[in-house]
C-alpha positions as semicolon CSV with decimal commas, in nm:
position;residue;x (nm);y (nm);z (nm)
1;M;-4,350;1,426;-6,980
2;C;-4,364;1,752;-7,254
3;V;-4,006;1,961;-7,418
4;G;-4,121;2,289;-7,381
5;P;-3,954;2,548;-7,548
6;G;-3,746;2,688;-7,260
7;F;-3,658;2,330;-7,212
8;A;-3,456;2,293;-7,621
9;R;-3,265;2,641;-7,550
10;A;-3,137;2,514;-7,233
11;L;-3,093;2,216;-7,415
12;R;-2,845;2,383;-7,648
13;A;-2,716;2,566;-7,413
14;G;-2,569;2,332;-7,248
15;D;-2,707;2,499;-6,931
16;V;-2,814;2,168;-6,751
17;R;-2,950;2,347;-6,418
18;D;-3,183;2,566;-6,637
19;V;-3,302;2,241;-6,790
20;S;-3,380;2,077;-6,448
21;R;-3,577;2,368;-6,407
22;K;-3,765;2,449;-6,722
23;R;-3,906;2,088;-6,750
24;E;-4,292;2,131;-6,806
25;V;-4,521;1,819;-6,703
26;L;-4,827;1,739;-6,989
27;I;-5,107;1,683;-6,796
28;E;-5,291;1,450;-7,105
29;A;-5,700;1,373;-7,137
30;G;-5,665;0,995;-7,132
31;R;-5,345;0,862;-7,082
32;A;-5,407;0,717;-6,742
33;E;-5,628;0,460;-6,927
34;R;-5,410;0,411;-7,177
35;H;-5,126;0,301;-6,908
36;Y;-5,336;0,186;-6,669
37;W;-5,140;-0,209;-6,647
38;H;-4,802;-0,010;-6,660
39;D;-4,948;0,243;-6,370
40;L;-5,001;-0,055;-6,155
41;W;-4,663;-0,186;-6,153
42;R;-4,527;0,198;-6,106
43;Y;-4,751;0,239;-5,824
44;R;-4,642;-0,130;-5,658
45;E;-4,437;0,036;-5,360
46;L;-4,806;0,183;-5,270
47;F;-4,939;-0,118;-5,270
48;Y;-4,707;-0,262;-5,025
49;F;-4,773;0,021;-4,822
50;L;-5,125;-0,016;-4,792
51;A;-5,128;-0,370;-4,689
52;W;-4,863;-0,295;-4,379
53;R;-5,080;0,007;-4,300
54;D;-5,438;-0,238;-4,253
55;I;-5,193;-0,559;-4,116
56;L;-5,043;-0,276;-3,828
57;V;-5,446;-0,105;-3,790
58;R;-5,553;-0,436;-3,732
59;Y;-5,379;-0,549;-3,456
60;K;-5,240;-0,204;-3,286
61;Q;-5,387;-0,157;-2,969
62;T;-5,580;-0,485;-2,889
63;A;-5,608;-0,674;-2,608
64;I;-5,433;-0,978;-2,712
65;G;-5,266;-0,881;-3,093
66;I;-5,239;-1,092;-3,328
67;A;-5,276;-1,427;-3,104
68;W;-5,663;-1,340;-3,201
69;T;-5,560;-1,450;-3,601
70;L;-5,481;-1,827;-3,428
71;L;-5,742;-1,771;-3,176
72;R;-6,059;-1,723;-3,441
73;P;-5,966;-2,068;-3,669
74;L;-5,967;-2,284;-3,326
75;L;-6,239;-2,193;-3,172
76;T;-6,422;-2,205;-3,499
77;L;-6,269;-2,598;-3,499
78;V;-6,380;-2,698;-3,182
79;A;-6,736;-2,545;-3,267
80;F;-6,752;-2,733;-3,553
81;T;-6,631;-3,049;-3,425
82;L;-6,868;-3,057;-3,178
83;V;-7,139;-2,967;-3,432
84;F;-7,103;-3,188;-3,694
85;G;-6,868;-3,437;-3,589
86;K;-7,035;-3,549;-3,260
87;L;-7,422;-3,453;-3,292
88;A;-7,390;-3,473;-3,631
89;G;-7,219;-3,765;-3,645
90;L;-7,047;-3,689;-3,948
91;A;-6,708;-3,839;-3,858
92;A;-6,619;-4,077;-4,075
93;S;-6,255;-4,323;-4,005
94;G;-5,956;-4,219;-4,160
95;P;-5,826;-3,934;-4,071
96;P;-5,905;-3,708;-3,735
97;Y;-6,199;-3,511;-3,784
98;A;-6,061;-3,230;-3,663
99;L;-5,784;-3,205;-3,934
100;V;-6,083;-3,295;-4,227
101;V;-6,274;-2,962;-4,111
102;F;-5,986;-2,729;-4,096
103;C;-5,822;-2,857;-4,402
104;G;-6,148;-2,751;-4,501
105;L;-6,153;-2,444;-4,267
106;L;-5,800;-2,260;-4,362
107;P;-5,915;-2,188;-4,718
108;W;-6,252;-2,088;-4,615
109;L;-6,184;-1,841;-4,366
110;F;-5,912;-1,697;-4,584
111;F;-6,119;-1,652;-4,875
112;A;-6,473;-1,522;-4,627
113;N;-6,201;-1,267;-4,486
114;A;-5,953;-1,130;-4,800
115;F;-6,364;-1,109;-4,986
116;T;-6,464;-0,957;-4,698
117;E;-6,202;-0,653;-4,674
118;A;-6,166;-0,641;-5,070
119;A;-6,495;-0,555;-5,097
120;N;-6,527;-0,295;-4,851
121;S;-6,142;-0,183;-4,874
122;L;-6,293;0,145;-5,129
123;M;-6,501;0,266;-4,872
124;D;-6,238;0,281;-4,582
125;N;-6,026;0,462;-4,770
126;T;-6,248;0,726;-4,883
127;S;-6,002;1,010;-4,844
128;L;-5,754;0,865;-5,044
129;I;-5,945;0,801;-5,337
130;T;-6,107;1,199;-5,378
131;K;-5,778;1,370;-5,367
132;V;-5,491;1,153;-5,521
133;Y;-5,484;0,950;-5,848
134;F;-5,329;0,628;-5,868
135;P;-5,502;0,250;-6,005
136;R;-5,750;0,187;-5,720
137;M;-5,748;-0,140;-5,838
138;I;-5,415;-0,154;-5,574
139;I;-5,688;-0,085;-5,278
140;P;-5,853;-0,419;-5,328
141;A;-5,561;-0,631;-5,415
142;S;-5,389;-0,521;-5,082
143;A;-5,684;-0,628;-4,891
144;V;-5,635;-0,963;-4,990
145;I;-5,279;-0,954;-4,892
146;V;-5,354;-0,935;-4,546
147;S;-5,553;-1,211;-4,567
148;L;-5,273;-1,405;-4,706
149;V;-5,067;-1,275;-4,389
150;E;-5,329;-1,434;-4,178
151;L;-5,369;-1,751;-4,385
152;A;-4,978;-1,797;-4,344
153;L;-5,010;-1,773;-3,917
154;S;-5,245;-1,963;-3,915
155;G;-5,115;-2,270;-4,101
156;L;-4,937;-2,270;-3,754
157;I;-5,231;-2,445;-3,583
158;L;-5,254;-2,719;-3,892
159;I;-4,866;-2,795;-3,828
160;G;-4,970;-2,812;-3,466
161;L;-5,218;-3,120;-3,550
162;L;-5,050;-3,282;-3,783
163;A;-4,808;-3,322;-3,498
164;V;-5,067;-3,368;-3,263
165;Y;-5,208;-3,664;-3,501
166;R;-4,876;-3,793;-3,670
167;H;-5,011;-3,723;-3,971
168;L;-4,721;-3,657;-4,271
169;P;-4,872;-3,555;-4,595
170;G;-4,742;-3,689;-4,890
171;W;-4,616;-3,526;-5,250
172;Q;-4,959;-3,401;-5,286
173;L;-4,864;-3,107;-5,017
174;L;-4,654;-2,932;-5,321
175;L;-4,946;-2,846;-5,449
176;L;-5,116;-2,643;-5,227
177;P;-5,000;-2,320;-5,300
178;M;-5,199;-2,360;-5,587
179;F;-5,472;-2,401;-5,460
180;V;-5,415;-2,113;-5,227
181;A;-5,316;-1,900;-5,538
182;I;-5,734;-2,061;-5,656
183;A;-5,875;-1,942;-5,353
184;F;-5,678;-1,585;-5,400
185;A;-5,781;-1,527;-5,772
186;A;-6,171;-1,656;-5,607
187;A;-6,156;-1,338;-5,303
188;V;-5,996;-1,068;-5,624
189;G;-6,291;-1,150;-5,826
190;T;-6,561;-1,178;-5,606
191;G;-6,404;-0,878;-5,400
192;L;-6,327;-0,633;-5,717
193;W;-6,723;-0,667;-5,794
194;L;-6,834;-0,659;-5,444
195;A;-6,606;-0,328;-5,349
196;A;-6,712;-0,127;-5,691
197;L;-7,096;-0,240;-5,639
198;N;-7,046;-0,078;-5,270
199;V;-6,963;0,192;-5,353
200;K;-7,261;0,303;-5,569
201;Y;-7,536;0,091;-5,352
202;R;-7,411;0,141;-4,989
203;D;-7,661;-0,114;-4,848
204;F;-7,433;-0,404;-5,017
205;R;-7,240;-0,340;-4,678
206;Y;-7,553;-0,560;-4,542
207;V;-7,506;-0,793;-4,797
208;I;-7,188;-0,922;-4,789
209;P;-7,193;-1,072;-4,466
210;F;-7,476;-1,277;-4,527
211;V;-7,303;-1,423;-4,855
212;V;-7,019;-1,528;-4,638
213;Q;-7,262;-1,670;-4,393
214;I;-7,472;-1,858;-4,669
215;G;-7,137;-1,971;-4,836
216;L;-6,978;-2,087;-4,521
217;Y;-7,307;-2,321;-4,507
218;V;-7,240;-2,436;-4,912
219;S;-6,970;-2,528;-4,909
220;P;-6,714;-2,816;-4,771
221;V;-6,611;-2,695;-4,461
222;G;-6,794;-2,918;-4,198
223;F;-6,839;-3,216;-4,457
224;S;-6,654;-3,404;-4,762
225;S;-6,789;-3,333;-5,090
226;S;-6,831;-3,694;-5,103
227;L;-7,110;-3,653;-4,950
228;V;-7,292;-3,471;-5,207
229;P;-7,499;-3,766;-5,460
230;E;-7,297;-3,796;-5,736
231;K;-7,570;-3,657;-6,011
232;W;-7,531;-3,332;-5,788
233;R;-7,183;-3,331;-5,766
234;L;-7,078;-3,073;-6,086
235;L;-7,333;-2,898;-6,013
236;F;-7,247;-2,863;-5,645
237;S;-6,879;-2,754;-5,772
238;L;-7,018;-2,444;-5,961
239;N;-6,913;-2,284;-5,635
240;P;-6,536;-2,170;-5,669
241;M;-6,415;-2,270;-5,311
242;V;-6,564;-2,622;-5,342
243;G;-6,242;-2,733;-5,560
244;V;-6,042;-2,548;-5,341
245;I;-6,142;-2,666;-5,021
246;D;-6,100;-3,043;-5,193
247;G;-5,777;-2,992;-5,340
248;F;-5,669;-2,812;-4,976
249;R;-5,753;-3,177;-4,807
250;W;-5,610;-3,415;-5,122
251;S;-5,245;-3,159;-5,014
252;V;-5,280;-3,255;-4,691
253;L;-5,423;-3,556;-4,607
254;G;-5,364;-3,793;-4,914
255;A;-5,505;-3,962;-5,172
256;R;-5,866;-4,044;-4,949
257;Y;-5,975;-3,741;-5,063
258;E;-5,923;-3,663;-5,403
259;P;-6,057;-3,394;-5,593
260;Y;-6,348;-3,463;-5,813
261;W;-6,144;-3,339;-6,145
262;P;-6,444;-3,311;-6,348
263;G;-6,590;-3,073;-6,074
264;F;-6,281;-2,883;-5,955
265;A;-6,243;-2,773;-6,364
266;A;-6,594;-2,644;-6,319
267;S;-6,498;-2,473;-6,034
268;V;-6,122;-2,327;-6,152
269;A;-6,366;-2,194;-6,449
270;V;-6,575;-2,027;-6,243
271;V;-6,274;-1,835;-6,071
272;L;-6,130;-1,718;-6,424
273;A;-6,472;-1,587;-6,530
274;L;-6,540;-1,387;-6,180
275;V;-6,180;-1,262;-6,212
276;A;-6,226;-1,171;-6,557
277;A;-6,586;-1,011;-6,497
278;G;-6,465;-0,861;-6,145
279;V;-6,150;-0,669;-6,326
280;Y;-6,373;-0,556;-6,630
281;Y;-6,676;-0,442;-6,391
282;F;-6,390;-0,231;-6,167
283;R;-6,251;-0,070;-6,495
284;S;-6,587;0,051;-6,567
285;M;-6,714;0,154;-6,270
286;E;-6,364;0,346;-6,169
287;K;-6,399;0,660;-6,339
288;S;-6,716;0,781;-6,158
289;F;-6,564;0,639;-5,765
290;A;-6,409;0,948;-5,655
291;D;-6,710;1,183;-5,759
292;V;-6,994;0,929;-5,612
293;I;-6,793;0,800;-5,326
């Protein structure tokens, strides 16, 4: 806000109504850069609005509505149980194989959905980006929140499976939010990278489904990480979702699925690097979004 001469004269004269009419707004070059992180907080209501809008749009005019959020992981669970448990013979003694698979499937579906939505979010909001100013990072971040809501809804199936198989989680369940937070950070970091690249190089929209498909098979969703040879486990854990999935299973199923802690530390380090690099690259490209989108 800039104080102009009219404002000063009105202030000295004590005319409040004149003051309100004489206020001037200063458009200053570089202000958005200096106050970017403060603006993220100032525009928090836009963050809530975009997340709520995406939730409504996703389920509006659908035949089964929000039930699709439950149906998708349930059908995927059946397919994994039949293919990997029955045909491939990966089912082992201990907790039921359906529980083992679903504890890996839940965090993976959350990451895959959040990553995909965040990567495509800028292209889905082209008109908003080209018309008004706001911190563009709000858009991919709000897309990840939508997937977090779906994760919470899908958790109802996990509760049902625990009841059916009469499995009671131990104290490790208290650490479950930590592993969800790591998955959230991984989705935000990779989503920021791909969102910025997707604006500049439109063919990345074809790369994203391929990355998700490959990631499903190189992550321990249908099998336990303990099946990986010891000499390869640290390298295998450079996949950031390995530590998340192992931690998720350990939280729900107990000590039998305790994570490989050096590998878990490697996964967390990769997630932190992804977030830092994603934020840096996104910020470096953000100025040009409105011009090239």
